[in-house]
C-alpha positions, 0 to 999 in steps of 0.5 A, a space after each residue: 068808178 072807172 075800171 082802173 079805179 076799181 083795180 087800184 082800190 081792189 088791192 088796198 087793205 085797211 089794217 086796224 091795230 087795237 091796244 094789244 102788245 102781244 103780236 104787236 112787233 110782228 104785226 108792225 114788221 108785216 105792215 112795214 112791208 106793205 105799200 097798200 095798207 091804210 092803218 087805223 089806230 084805236 086810242 089804246 093802240 096809240 098808247 101801246 105803240 109808244 110803249 113798244 117804241 113802234 109809233 114811228 115805224 107806223 107813221 113812217 111807212 103807212 100811206 095813211 094813218 087814221 086815229 080814233 078821234 071821232 065818235 061817229 067814225 065816218 071814215 068807215 064809209 070807205 068799205 061801202 065805196 069799195 076802197 078796200 079789198 080786206 080789213 085786217 085787225 091785228 093784233 085784236 084785244 079780247 075787248 075788241 073781239 068781244 065787241 065784234 062778237 056782240 055787235 057793239 060798234 062804239 069805236 073806230 075799230 069796232 065800227 070798221 069791223 061792223 061796216 066791213 061786214 055790212 059791205 061783205 069785205 073780207 075780215 082777217 082777225 088776229 086775236 091776242 087771246 088764242 090759248 089758255 096759256 100764253 107767253 107774251 113779251 113786255 115793252 122791255 122784252 121780258 116774257 110774262 105768262 098770260 092766262 086768258 079768261 074762258 070768256 075770251 077764248 069762247 069769244 074767239 071761237 064764236 068769231 070763227 063762225 062769222 061769215 066773211 071773217 077769218 080768224 088766224 091764231 098766229 102771225 105766220 097764218 096772218 101772213 099766209 092769209 094776207 097773200 091772198 089780197 096782195 
């Protein structure tokens, strides 16, 4: 890889979306402002994006959209090649966070997390379950109370101790963190 290629790829971000509705509209809005982010969608993310009527915003704005259709996820090799300067996983469901914490890499998103970590690529995670009580908007705009389980809150705390992983607790902190890589 030549010097020019390294400079170009050093600014490219991989952004993974899981099947969470909490924080989803704000994350899609942020993604719409980026020209350097390839988007990776879990199967559940595709479903939830449709529920929130946000699918077109992703496919229209992202240079590349990669969907979870392969068991082995060979696309994650891009981290070892230096294609991305950072991995953003936002929003991240409690299921995804648990997989990250316990080393399970059985889906596109969990494989992205594992391979970025093995390649020492910085990872930014915005978990959905960050407080004992949350207000979350449904696809219809109603606000519902959500009470994360103690294990979900514990997993977020465990994830904070991982090397090269930054856990942000809201979209404002995510935006500040992203500015480092833009």
